[in-house]
C-alpha positions in Angstrom: -0.2 0.2 -0.1 3.3 2.4 0.3 3.1 2.8 -3.3 -0.2 3.9 -3.4 0.3 6.5 -0.7 3.0 7.6 -2.5 1.3 8.1 -5.8 -1.8 9.7 -3.8 0.7 12.1 -2.3 2.3 13.3 -5.5 -1.2 13.4 -7.2 -2.6 15.8 -4.4 0.4 17.7 -4.3 1.4 16.7 -0.7 5.0 16.3 0.8 6.3 12.8 1.2 5.3 11.1 4.0 2.1 13.3 4.7 -0.4 10.2 4.3 -0.6 7.3 6.8 -3.2 4.3 7.4 -5.2 5.4 10.3 -6.0 1.5 11.0 -9.8 2.2 10.4 -11.6 0.7 7.2 -15.4 -0.2 6.3 -16.5 -2.4 3.8 -15.2 -5.7 2.4 -13.5 -6.9 -0.8 -13.2 -4.5 -3.8 -15.6 -2.1 -1.7 -13.5 -1.7 1.2 -12.4 1.8 2.2 -9.6 2.8 4.4 -9.4 5.8 6.4 -6.1 7.9 5.7 -4.4 10.6 8.1 -3.1 13.6 6.3 -0.8 15.7 8.2 -2.1 18.8 9.2 -5.4 18.4 7.4 -8.6 16.4 8.2 -8.5 12.4 7.2 -9.9 11.4 3.9 -11.2 8.1 2.8 -9.9 6.4 -0.1 -10.8 2.8 -2.0 -8.3 1.0 -4.3 -9.6 1.2 -7.9 -7.4 0.3 -10.8 -4.2 -0.3 -8.7 -4.4 3.3 -7.3 -6.0 5.1 -4.5 -9.2 7.0 -5.2 -10.6 9.5 -2.5 -14.2 8.7 -1.8 -16.9 10.5 0.7 -17.2 8.8 3.9 -18.6 5.5 3.5 -21.7 4.6 5.7 -21.8 1.6 7.9 -19.9 0.3 10.9 -16.3 1.1 11.5 -13.7 -1.7 11.6 -10.2 -1.6 13.0 -8.4 -0.7 16.3 -10.0 1.8 18.4 -13.2 2.0 16.4 -15.0 -1.0 17.7 -18.0 -0.2 19.8 -19.2 -2.9 22.8 -21.8 -4.9 21.7 -21.6 -5.7 18.2 -21.9 -9.3 16.8 -22.5 -10.3 20.7 -24.8 -13.0 21.4 -26.6 -11.7 24.3 -29.4 -13.9 23.7 -32.1 -11.5 22.8 -33.6 -12.2 19.3 -36.0 -9.6 19.2 -33.6 -7.5 17.2 -32.9 -9.9 14.2 -34.8 -8.1 11.8 -32.9 -5.1 11.7 -31.4 -5.8 8.4 -27.7 -5.5 9.9 -26.1 -8.4 8.0 -27.8 -11.4 9.8 -25.4 -14.2 10.0 -22.6 -12.7 8.5 -21.9 -10.2 11.6 -19.5 -12.8 13.3 -17.3 -12.6 10.2 -16.0 -9.2 10.7 -12.0 -8.8 10.6 -10.4 -8.4 14.0 -8.9 -5.1 14.7 -5.3 -5.0 13.4 -5.9 -7.7 11.3 -6.8 -5.4 8.0 -4.1 -7.2 5.7 -6.4 -9.5 3.8 -10.1 -10.5 4.4 -9.7 -13.7 3.0 -7.4 -15.0 5.3 -9.9 -15.2 7.9 -11.9 -18.1 5.8 -11.4 -21.5 6.7 
């Protein structure tokens, strides 16, 4: 991803090293968006498209990654009354663990 960061820095006229991965992401597979810190500016969201980073609006949905997970998500509390809220059903338990954002396919068995 470093080569992608360098290319985006050049494209946006930023100094080398001014972009860094914020360890927060949303979505899966090709639709995964990553949050990047920009030195001295607001963070930006990007996706990888055609082997380059493309800046996108902040994606909707739950954040994933270290420091952004809120208690209670994916937790079997015994209450089935919320099962019809349309938030993913049985696939909720398959979200990547914080700090393991490298490859979403590696968790599959």
